[in-house]
N, C-alpha and C positions, 0 to 999 in steps of 0.2 A: 588590539581590540579591547576596549575597556568594558563594554557591555555586549554580552553575547546575544542579546535580543535585538534582532533587526527585521525579522519576518513578521512577528506579531507585536504590534504597538499597543499602547495602553488604551487607545480608542480607535475605532474603525476610521479609515480615510474615506470621506464622502465625495470628494471631487478631485479632479486632476490637479487643481491648484494645491490641495493638501499633499498630493504625492510629490509634486515639484518642490514644495517647501522643504521636504525632507530628503531631497536629492534625486527625485524621480527624473528619468530621462538621461541622467549622466552616464549610466551604463551603456545604453544604446548609442549615445553619441560617441563614447570611447570605442565601441565595437566598430562603428562605421569608420572612425579615424584610423584604426589599426588594420582593418580588413579581416576577412573570414578565417584565414589560416591562423592568424595571430589570436583571434578570439578562441578558436579551438585549443590552441596551445595554452592560453591563459586558464581555461577551464580544466585542462588536463594537469597543468602545474598546480592548480588549487587542490587537486585530488578530490574533487566533488564526486561523491558516490550517490547513486540513485536512492531516493528516499521512499520508493514504493515497495520495498521488501527485499529485492535481490542484492542491492548494494553494488551494482556494476558501475565501474568508472565512467562517468558521463562523457568526459573528453574523448575517451577511447571509442565509445559508441558513436559520437558525432564524427570522429575522424574516419571511421570505417565506412560511413555512408557518404561523406563528402568526397572521398577518394575514388568513388565509382566513376565509370566512364561517362563521357559527355553525351552519349546516346541514351542515358537513363534520366528520367525525371525523379527528383527526390521530394519527399514530403516530411512534414513534422506533425506529430500528433501529441497533444497534451491529454493525458489520462486523468480525467476529473470524475471518474465513476466509482469513487470510494464507496464501499458497502460491506466491509467485513465487520463482524461483531467486535466491539471494543475500539473502533477507530472513528475519529471525527476531525482529524487535523487538517485534511485538505479542504473540507467544507468550511472550517473556521478560517483558513487562509483566504478563501474566496470571499467570505463575508467581510473579513477584516480589511483586506487590501488586494482587490482584484487587479489594481494597476501594476503592481510588481510582477504578477503572473503574466499579464498581457505583454509587458515589456520583455520579460524573460523569453516568452514565445517568439517575439519579434527578433530578439538577438539570436536565438537558436536557429530560426528559419533563415536569417541572414548568413549565419556561419556555415550551414550545410547547403546553401543555395536552393532552398525549398521552393517548389512550384506553388505550394499553398500550405497553410497550417490549419489544423483542426483542433477543436476542443471537444472531446467526447464526454458527455455527462448524462446522468440519469434524468429522465424527463420529470420525475417527481421533485427534483431539486430546484423548485421554482425561484426561491429567493436568490440562490447562488447564480442561477441563469440570468436573472434580472441584473444582478451586480456586474456580471461579466459583460453583458450586452451594453450596459451603461458605460462601463469603463472603456470598452473598445470603441464605442461611438465617440466619446470625449477625446480619446487619444487620436482617432482618425481625423477629427475636426481640427485638432491642434497641429496636425502635420507631423506629430512626433515620430511615427514610424513609417512615413512615406506610403508606398503602394503595396506593402506586404499584405497578402490576402489571408485573413484569419476568419474561419467559419466555425460556428457553434453547432454541433450535431447532437441531438438527444437520442437516448435509447431506453430500453425497458429496465425495470428494476430487477435485473438479474446479476448475480455475483460475477458471472463470467463476462459481463460487459466491462469489468475492470481488468480482465486478462487481455494482454496487449493484442494477441491475434484475434480474439473474439471481438475486441473493440474495432479493429480494422474491418471486420465483416459488417458490423453494425453501421459504421460510417458509410459503407457502400450500399446500405439499404437492406441488409439481410439480418437474420437472427444472429446473436452473438455466439456462434459456435466456433471455437478456435480452429483456425486453419492449420494445415500440416507444417508449413515452413515458417520460420521466424520472419519478422518484418524487414530485416536487412536483406533477405533473399526474396520474399514475396510481399512487397509493399502494397500501397494503394493503387487502385485503378489500373490493374494489369490485364484485365479481361479474364483472369483465372477466378475460380470460385472454390473456396474452402478445400483446396488441395486437389481438386479434380484436374487431371491433366498435368500435375506437377512432375510426375515421373518422366513425361515425354520431353521435358525441357532440360533435365539434368539438375542435380542437386547443387551445383556450384555456379549456376547462372543467376545473376541478380535481376529482379524485375521491379523497377521503381522503388529502390530501397527507401525505407521509411524509418525515421527515429521516433520512438515512443518514450516519452518521459512523463512522470507524474507531476501533479501540481506543485508539491513542495520542491522537487528538484529544480524545476524551471523558475520558481520564485527566488531561489538563491542566486541565479545567474546575473541579474542586474547589479547586485551588490558586489559580486566578484569582479565584474568588469569595471565598476566605478571605483572600487577601493583596492583592487589588486589581489593576486593569488596569495602573496605573502600574508596579507591582512587576514584572509580567510583561514589560513593554517594556524593563526595564533590562538585559536580556540579549538577544542576537541583533542583528539589523539593523533598520533602519527598515522595510524591505519585509517582512522575515521575523522577527518578534520571537520571543522565548522559546528554549527548548532543543528538541532533537530527539534521538530515540534512533536511532543508526546501527548498521548491521551491516557489518563488514569481513571478507572471506573471500578465498580463492584463494591466490595466490602470496605470502603474507606469513608471517612467523614465527609470529604469534599471531592466530588468528581470534577475533573478539570481538563483543559487543554492548555499546555504550557510549552514555551520554548526554552530549552536547556542546552548547554554545551554537550556535544558528543563525549561519552566517557563519564558522564555524571553517574554516580552510584544509583542503582534502582531504589535503594532505601530512601534516597532524597526525594524521589518522585512519590513514593508511597507515604512516607512518614512526614516529609516536609510539605510538598504541594498537596498531597491527599489528606493530610492531617492524621494519618495512621488508621489502624483498623477501627471499625465502629464499635461503640459501647465497650471499649477497653479490652476487646478480644485480641487474638493473635493473627498473624498472617501465616496461613498454612501452605498456600500455593499461589502461583501467578501464571496466567496465560499471556503470552506475547503474541496474540492473534490466534486465529483458528487453525493455523497450519504449522505450528511449532510445538515442540515438546513442552509440557507444563514445567514450570520452574519451582523448585522446592526451597531454594536458598536465595534471599534477596541481596546477599553480599556479592554482587556482580555489577560491573559497569555497563552502562547502556551504550554500547558500540558494537559494530559488526563482529570484530574479532573476539571480544570477551564473551558475547552471547554464543558464538559458535563453539568456544572452548568448553562451555558447560553443557554442550549437547542440545542447545536450543537455537533460537534465532531472534534477531532484532525485529524482523517483520517491518511493518509500517509504523512502528512506535506506539502501538496501542496495547496497554497493559491492563488486564482485568484481574483484580485482586480477590482471592478467596480467603475468607476468614475461617475460624475454627468451628463455626456452626454450620458450614456448608461442606458438601462432599465432593472431593476432587474427581472421583470415579463418575458420579452422576452428572457432574458439570461437564466432564470430558465427553460423556455420551451425548449431551445436547449439542456440542460443537461438531461431533461426528455426524449427528443427525443433520445439521446445517449443511455440511459438505456433501452428504449423500443426496440431499434434496437438490442442491445446486449443480451436481454433476450433470453434464449435458447428454451423456449417454453415447457419445461417438466412439469412445474407447472402452472395450469390455473390461480391461483390468481396473479401470477407474469406476465405471458404473457398478459392476458386480462387487468390486472390492470395498468401495465406500459403504455400500449397503451391508456387506458381510461384516465389516468392522463394527458398524452400528449395532447390528443384530447380536454380535458376540458380546459387546458391552452390556446390552440389554438383558442378556441371559446369564450374567455372572451370579445373580442372586438366587437363581433357581437350583433345583436338584441336579441340573445338568451343568453346573457352573464350571467344573473342571474340564468337561468336554468343550464348553464354549470358549474357555481360555485356549484350548488347543486349536480351535477354529480361528480364533484371533491370530495366533502365532502363524498359522498356515497362510492366512490372508496377508499378513505383513510381508511375506516373501513373494506374494503374487501381485501386489499392487506396485507394479514396477515403474521405471522411468519411461517405458515405451508408451507414453500418452502424449496427446497434443498439447497439454498444458500441465501445470504443476498441482492441480487440485487433488488428484489421487495420491500423489506422493506426500502432499501436505497432510492428508488424512492418515496416511501411514506414519508419518513423523509424529503426529499428535498422539496417536494411540500407542505407538512404540515408546514414546517418551513417558507416558503414564505407567507402562509396565516397568520401565527401567528406573524411573525416579521415585515412584510411589508403590513399591511392591507390597508394603505392609497394608496399605489401604485396599489394594486389590485382594490381598489375603483376607482382610476383614469381610469383604463382600462374599467371598467363597465360603467363609465359615458362618455367615449370617450375623456378624458382630458389629457391622457399621451402624452407629447410632446417629450419624449426621445425615438426615434425609433431605435437608434443604439443598436446593440447586441454585447456583448463581443466576442472576438475571442476565441472560446471554443473547437476547434478541438484538437485532440491529438497532442503531440509534436513528431516531426520526428528527430529533432536535436537541439543542443544548440550552439550558436555562442557567446562565452564569450567576445570576443573583441568588439562585437556590443551590447552586453547586451540584446540579443533577442533570443527567441526560434523560430525554424522553424516549422510551423504548417502543419498538414496533411489536406490541404484545400479540397482535393477531397473525404474525408471520407464520408460525408453525401450523396454525389452523387453515391458512390459505394455500399453503404449499404441501406437496406430498412427494415421497420418494418415487 
């Protein structure tokens, strides 16, 4: 692989002819030629890992659903509901080349024998929806993917629409409240609702098992089928092959969305792509999304294993850079506020814990700072994994990472010595202006929402 950029081209593809001119359709043709089981084996051999945050092996996920009994219907869901602060890569992929995503969906649906495929997306993403609808229409008319049924379903602008179990609920016409069982056990159109009655059918019984992959994961698939698993592994690391689309924002000269090889140093993203810190300052900390520990050292590679080894996570590849004029404690408090707001309230450890963590951070500067620090520590032990989704534990990891990686900054707040009162712009992104190198923020978010 001489050029690791294959997902994001230099210019958007506007028609199906543009996609065919760069190899579009070859992946699906190869998939049909070799058959479903060989497609799954190819993706498994490529070691493609999910690009939505968890990094789960895609081929393993597909195989688990494809191997269910003949009496089960299977479904495929593309998660296009990106909405975490600091991320814009999936929206950029849909804007730049919706054709590769539609083809990836068609290949995945074919491989698992899906009854139908769905794209779940926020209703406010009007431009992305129009691009997807146009691409799907063109590809249907061309006969490129036969009779595979692909449906676009819109949902509210809630963070949990992007959680896989919440997304299934929304596709079925309900609020995006994460259900109890994972998609491979409780998939689409089972007649069950948000966990009600799940206990009566047993934990090991599958109901219409469903694969959920995010936009970038599925966009890789046509290229793997067209060029081979060995080709895919020539870029990236042993643990994390291929490329990934990263977002860099915050206190950098140029905010951007860029495709880089997995394993690229974080410093390259910040100082190369991002042009380094603004106004000659320094990089003091970096957030890799709202649910990971903040990072204090940019000498780390951007791959799943490397990020885990420093006690953080790769997330969805969105990196928010904090310079020396901003405060990591106050900025962490904003992200903790975001997670507290977006908690759906179904699980007490999450709903109470996310609020408790936010309140604890809010109180560090007062006379009760030491007591509030004790409250934070207590909540860190109570925001457990016994929740329907990972939002609560994400808040725990965020705040715990602040205490572990930035104890001196926390101590400055307790002693009233912190002089950096500025907070990073941490609202969700509404749009990206590439010519300006800046993201447009949803500045009214915190005014519209409440815990």
